[in-house]
C-alpha positions in Angstrom: 26.2 30.0 35.3 26.9 32.0 32.2 24.8 30.8 29.2 27.9 30.7 26.9 29.6 28.4 29.4 26.5 26.2 29.6 26.5 26.1 25.8 30.2 25.0 25.8 29.3 22.2 28.4 26.4 21.1 26.3 28.5 21.0 23.1 31.3 19.1 24.8 28.9 16.6 26.3 27.1 16.1 23.0 30.4 15.3 21.2 31.4 12.8 23.9 28.0 11.1 23.9 27.9 10.7 20.1 31.5 9.6 20.0 30.6 6.7 22.3 28.4 5.4 19.5 25.0 6.4 20.9 22.5 6.9 18.0 22.2 10.6 17.1 18.5 10.9 18.1 19.0 9.3 21.5 22.2 11.2 22.1 20.6 14.6 21.5 17.6 13.6 23.6 19.6 12.4 26.6 21.8 15.5 26.6 18.8 17.9 26.3 16.9 16.2 29.1 19.9 15.9 31.4 20.7 19.7 31.2 17.1 20.7 31.4 16.7 18.7 34.7 20.1 20.0 36.0 19.3 23.7 35.5 15.5 23.9 35.5 14.6 21.1 37.8 12.4 18.0 37.5 9.4 20.2 36.4 11.0 20.6 33.0 10.2 17.0 32.3 6.5 18.0 31.8 7.2 19.7 28.5 9.4 17.0 27.0 6.7 14.8 25.4 4.9 17.9 23.9 8.2 19.4 22.6 9.3 16.1 21.1 5.9 15.6 19.3 6.0 19.2 18.1 9.2 18.5 16.3 7.4 16.1 13.9 4.0 17.7 13.9 4.7 19.8 10.7 2.7 18.4 7.7 5.6 19.3 5.4 7.6 16.4 7.0 5.4 14.0 5.1 7.5 14.8 2.1 10.6 13.2 3.7 9.4 9.6 3.9 7.9 10.0 0.4 11.1 11.2 -1.2 13.0 8.5 0.7 10.5 5.9 -0.7 11.1 7.3 -4.1 14.8 6.8 -3.7 14.4 3.3 -2.2 12.4 2.1 -5.2 15.3 3.1 -7.5 18.1 1.9 -5.1 16.5 -1.5 -4.6 16.0 -2.2 -8.3 18.4 -2.5 -11.3 17.7 1.1 -12.2 21.1 2.2 -10.9 22.9 -0.5 -13.0 21.0 0.6 -16.2 21.8 4.3 -15.5 25.5 3.5 -15.1 25.5 1.3 -18.2 23.7 4.0 -20.3 26.3 6.7 -19.4 29.2 4.2 -20.0 27.8 3.5 -23.5 27.6 7.2 -24.4 30.8 8.4 -22.8 33.2 5.5 -23.5 35.2 7.5 -26.0 35.9 10.4 -23.6 39.4 10.4 -22.0 38.9 9.0 -18.5 35.3 8.4 -19.6 34.6 5.7 -17.1 35.2 8.1 -14.2 33.0 10.6 -16.0 30.3 8.0 -16.4 30.5 7.1 -12.7 30.3 10.7 -11.6 27.4 11.4 -14.0 25.6 8.3 -12.7 26.2 9.5 -9.2 24.7 12.9 -10.0 21.6 11.5 -11.6 21.1 8.8 -9.1 21.6 11.3 -6.3 18.7 13.3 -7.8 16.6 10.2 -7.8 17.4 8.9 -4.4 18.3 12.1 -2.4 20.6 9.9 -0.3 24.4 9.9 -0.3 25.0 6.4 1.2 22.5 4.9 -1.3 24.2 6.6 -4.2 27.6 5.4 -3.1 26.3 1.8 -2.6 24.4 1.6 -5.8 26.9 3.1 -8.2 30.0 1.9 -6.3 29.0 -1.8 -6.5 29.1 -1.6 -10.3 31.6 1.2 -11.0 34.5 0.5 -8.6 35.2 -3.1 -9.8 34.8 -2.0 -13.4 37.3 0.9 -13.0 39.8 -1.3 -11.2 39.5 -4.0 -13.9 40.3 -1.4 -16.6 43.4 -0.2 -14.8 42.3 2.8 -12.8 44.1 3.0 -9.4 42.1 1.9 -6.4 42.4 5.4 -4.8 40.8 7.1 -7.7 38.1 4.5 -8.3 37.0 4.6 -4.7 37.6 8.3 -4.0 35.6 9.4 -7.0 32.5 7.4 -6.0 32.7 8.5 -2.4 32.8 12.1 -3.6 30.1 11.6 -6.2 27.8 10.1 -3.6 27.8 13.4 -1.7 25.8 15.0 -4.4 22.8 13.3 -3.0 22.3 16.0 -0.4 22.6 19.0 -2.8 20.9 18.1 -6.1 17.1 18.2 -5.7 14.9 16.7 -4.6 17.1 16.7 -1.5 16.0 15.5 1.9 18.6 17.8 3.5 17.2 20.8 1.8 13.7 19.9 3.0 15.0 19.6 6.6 16.7 23.1 6.2 13.5 24.5 4.9 11.5 23.2 7.8 14.1 24.3 10.4 14.3 27.8 9.0 10.8 28.2 7.7 12.0 29.0 4.2 10.5 27.9 0.9 11.5 24.3 0.0 10.7 24.9 -3.7 13.1 27.9 -3.7 15.7 25.8 -1.9 15.5 23.1 -4.6 16.0 25.7 -7.3 18.9 27.2 -5.4 20.7 23.8 -5.4 20.4 23.1 -9.1 23.1 25.4 -10.6 25.6 24.8 -7.7 24.9 21.1 -8.0 25.8 21.2 -11.7 28.9 23.4 -10.9 30.1 20.7 -8.4 29.5 17.9 -10.9 31.5 19.9 -13.5 34.4 20.5 -11.1 34.5 16.8 -10.2 34.5 15.9 -13.9 37.1 18.5 -14.8 39.5 17.2 -12.1 38.9 13.6 -13.2 39.7 14.5 -16.9 42.9 16.3 -15.8 44.0 13.5 -13.5 43.3 10.9 -16.3 45.4 12.9 -18.8 48.1 13.7 -16.2 48.7 10.1 -15.1 48.5 8.5 -18.5 45.4 6.4 -18.1 43.2 8.5 -20.3 42.2 5.6 -22.5 41.7 2.9 -20.0 38.0 3.7 -19.9 37.4 2.5 -23.5 35.1 -0.5 -23.6 36.4 -3.3 -25.8 35.1 -2.7 -29.4 33.0 0.2 -28.4 29.2 0.4 -28.7 26.9 0.6 -31.7 24.3 3.3 -32.0 21.6 0.7 -31.4 23.2 -0.4 -28.2 23.4 3.2 -27.0 19.8 4.0 -27.9 18.2 0.7 -26.7 19.0 1.2 -23.0 17.4 4.7 -22.9 13.8 3.5 -22.5 14.8 2.0 -19.1 16.5 5.2 -17.9 14.5 8.1 -19.3 11.2 7.4 -17.4 13.0 8.0 -14.1 14.5 11.2 -15.4 11.1 12.3 -16.4 9.8 11.7 -12.9 12.5 14.1 -11.5 11.5 16.7 -14.1 7.8 16.2 -13.3 8.3 16.5 -9.6 10.3 19.6 -10.0 7.8 21.1 -12.4 4.7 20.6 -10.1 6.7 22.0 -7.2 8.0 25.1 -8.9 4.9 25.6 -11.0 2.8 25.8 -7.8 0.7 22.8 -9.0 1.4 20.8 -5.8 2.9 21.0 -2.3 6.2 19.3 -1.6 4.3 16.5 0.2 1.9 15.9 -2.7 4.7 16.0 -5.3 6.8 13.6 -3.2 3.8 11.2 -2.8 3.1 11.1 -6.5 6.8 10.8 -7.4 7.1 7.8 -5.0 4.1 6.1 -6.5 5.3 6.5 -10.0 8.8 5.2 -9.1 7.2 2.1 -7.5 5.0 1.6 -10.6 8.0 1.9 -12.9 10.3 -0.5 -11.1 7.4 -3.0 -11.0 6.7 -2.6 -14.8 10.2 -2.2 -16.1 12.0 -4.7 -13.9 9.1 -7.0 -13.2 9.4 -6.7 -9.5 6.1 -8.5 -8.9 7.3 -10.3 -5.8 5.8 -9.1 -2.5 9.1 -10.0 -0.9 11.1 -7.5 -3.1 8.5 -4.8 -2.7 8.5 -5.4 1.1 12.3 -4.8 1.0 11.8 -1.4 -0.7 9.1 -0.4 1.9 11.1 -1.6 4.9 14.3 0.2 3.8 12.3 3.4 3.2 10.6 3.1 6.6 13.8 2.4 8.5 15.6 5.5 7.0 12.5 7.7 7.4 12.1 6.8 11.1 15.7 7.5 11.7 15.5 11.0 10.2 12.2 11.9 11.9 13.6 10.8 15.2 16.6 13.0 14.8 14.3 15.9 13.8 12.1 15.4 17.0 15.2 15.0 19.2 16.8 18.1 17.7 13.6 20.1 18.5 14.0 19.0 22.1 17.7 19.9 21.9 16.9 23.3 20.5 14.3 23.9 23.2 16.9 23.1 25.8 19.4 25.6 24.3 16.7 28.3 24.1 15.3 27.6 27.6 18.8 28.0 29.0 19.4 31.2 26.9 22.3 29.5 25.2 21.0 30.2 21.7 20.2 33.9 22.4 23.6 34.5 24.1 25.6 32.9 21.2 23.6 34.9 18.6 24.2 38.2 20.6 27.9 37.3 21.0 28.4 36.8 17.3 26.3 39.8 16.4 28.4 42.0 18.7 31.6 40.9 17.1 32.9 43.9 15.1 34.3 42.0 12.2 33.9 42.2 8.4 30.9 40.1 7.3 33.1 37.9 5.2 35.3 37.2 8.2 32.1 36.3 10.0 31.1 33.9 7.1 34.6 32.3 7.1 34.2 31.6 10.9 30.8 30.1 10.3 32.1 28.0 7.5 34.9 26.7 9.7 32.4 25.9 12.5 30.2 24.0 10.1 33.1 22.1 8.6 34.2 20.9 12.0 30.6 20.1 13.0 30.3 18.1 9.8 33.3 16.0 10.8 31.4 14.6 13.8 27.7 14.8 13.0 25.4 13.8 10.1 24.1 16.6 7.9 20.5 16.4 9.2 21.7 16.8 12.8 24.0 19.7 12.1 21.3 21.6 10.1 18.7 21.1 12.8 21.0 22.2 15.6 22.7 25.2 13.9 20.4 26.6 11.2 17.9 28.2 13.6 20.8 29.9 15.4 22.8 30.9 12.4 20.0 32.1 10.1 19.2 35.4 12.0 22.9 36.1 12.1 23.6 35.6 8.4 20.5 37.5 7.4 21.5 40.3 9.7 24.9 40.4 8.0 23.3 40.8 4.6 23.6 37.2 3.3 20.8 35.5 1.4 19.4 32.5 3.4 19.0 30.4 0.2 22.5 31.0 -0.8 23.6 30.1 2.7 21.6 26.9 2.5 23.8 25.8 -0.5 27.0 26.8 1.2 26.0 24.9 4.4 25.1 21.8 2.3 28.4 21.8 0.5 30.1 22.0 3.9 28.1 19.0 5.0 29.2 17.2 1.8 32.8 17.6 2.8 32.0 16.1 6.2 30.6 13.0 4.4 34.1 12.1 3.0 36.3 13.3 5.8 37.1 11.5 9.1 36.3 10.7 11.9 32.7 10.1 10.8 32.9 10.3 7.0 29.9 8.1 6.3 30.6 7.7 2.6 34.1 6.5 3.3 32.8 3.6 5.4 30.1 2.7 2.8 32.8 2.5 0.1 35.1 0.5 2.5 32.2 -1.9 3.0 31.9 -2.4 -0.8 35.6 -2.8 -1.3 37.0 -4.3 1.9 40.4 -5.0 0.2 41.0 -1.3 -0.2 42.3 0.4 3.0 40.4 3.4 4.4 43.4 5.8 4.0 43.6 4.9 0.3 39.9 5.8 -0.1 40.4 9.1 1.8 43.5 10.0 -0.3 41.5 9.4 -3.5 38.6 11.6 -2.2 40.9 14.4 -1.1 41.1 16.2 -4.5 37.3 16.3 -4.6 37.3 17.9 -1.1 39.4 20.7 -2.7 36.8 20.9 -5.5 34.1 21.4 -2.9 36.1 24.1 -1.1 36.6 25.8 -4.5 32.9 25.6 -5.2 32.2 27.5 -1.9 34.7 30.2 -2.9 33.1 30.5 -6.3 29.7 30.8 -4.6 31.0 33.5 -2.3 32.4 35.5 -5.3 29.3 34.8 -7.5 26.3 34.3 -5.1 24.0 34.7 -8.0 24.8 31.1 -9.0 22.5 30.0 -6.2 20.0 32.9 -6.2 19.5 33.6 -9.9 17.4 30.6 -10.9 14.9 30.8 -7.9 14.6 34.6 -8.4 14.0 34.1 -12.1 11.3 31.4 -11.8 9.7 32.3 -8.5 10.4 36.0 -8.2 12.7 37.7 -5.6 12.5 36.4 -2.1 10.4 38.5 0.3 12.3 39.7 3.4 
C-alpha cells in the first residue's frame, strides 16, 4: 500500500480514536501498535517497550516536571491573587484598566506557571467576577481571560518550548529567548484591542476602583509579588548565561518557588504542600506519557515510510516558500483544533523541521509561529481547552458567549503570525544578540 495512503489512514484513525475521548497518550499508542502489527506483523511488538522508554530517556525531560512544580507552587497559593491585585492597584486609572490588569496578570502568571489552563483558572476565578461586577459584558470578561491564558505556552519558561526543543534537538535556551519578544507583542496586541473595545463600547471607566488607591497601598503589595518575578529573571539568567542546564535551572526555580510560598503565605501544612506536589506529579506524568507515546507513534510513521513520503511529497511541490508556509500554518491550525499542543508538536515537528529549514526558514522562528498556532487551538472548538476551563469557572455563561468574546483575540494571534512573517527578526534578534547566530 502507498505510504501516503497509509498516512491518511493513520491520521483518520487517530482523529476518530481521540474524538471518542480516549486519553491522548493511550490513543496514540493504540493506533501506533495497531498499524505496526497490521503492516509489519507481530514481530514489531518486540520493539515497542524499548521505543516507548526511549521517548522519555532524555535527561533534558527532567526540566518538564520541575517547571511544572514551579508553576504548581504558584497556582496553588494566593500568589495569583496578589499578582492580580498588584496590577489592579497600579492600572486602575487606565481606561479599561481592569481588562489590562487581567491580561497583564495572565502574562506574568503564564511565565511563572507555563500552563495555559492553570493561568485561566487562577486569574479567571478572581478577574471574571470582578469585571462582571463592574459592568463589563460577560463575553469580554470571559473571552479576555481565555485568550490571556494561552500566553502560558509561549512566554518562557514554557513547557511547550521545551518539548519542541527535545523533539527537534534545538537549543531550549534559544527557544526561550525567541519567545520573549513575540510574547510581549502578543500581550501588547491583546491590550491594544481591549483598550479600543473599552473606548468603543463606552465602558472605559468601569474599571475604576472605588476611591482609588494610595501610594502606600500600591507599594505595600509589591514585596509579595516581586520575589516570584525575580525567580523568573534568575532562571532565565542562569539558562542564557550558560551557568546551568535547563534541568538544573528548573530544579532550583521549583525549590525557590516552594520556599517562597511557604514563607510568604505560611503554607506550613503538609496537606497543602501535598496538594502542590500531587498536582505537579499528575500533570508531569500526563505530559511524559504523551511524549513516550508520541515517540512510538513517530516510530510507526517512520517504519511504514509515511514520514519520509510526506516530506518528499511536500519538498517536491513546486510552490513559493511562503505558499508552503501558509499551507503548513493551515495544517497546524486544523491540528490544533483537535489535539493538545504537546501532541501536535511531538507528532509534526520532526516531520516539518527538515522541510521548513530546506525552504530557508529559521527553526526558532518557526517554533514561535507553531506555538501561536497552538494558542489559537486552545480557544477554538471542538477541543478549545481554555474555553472549557473558563466555562467551568463561570457555568452561568454559555460556551458560545465565551467563544464570541475570545474571537477578537484569535484575530490578534493571526495578526501576530503575519507580523512575524514580515519581520522574522522579532523572534530571531534576541537569541542571536545574546547567544550568537545559530549554527546550521
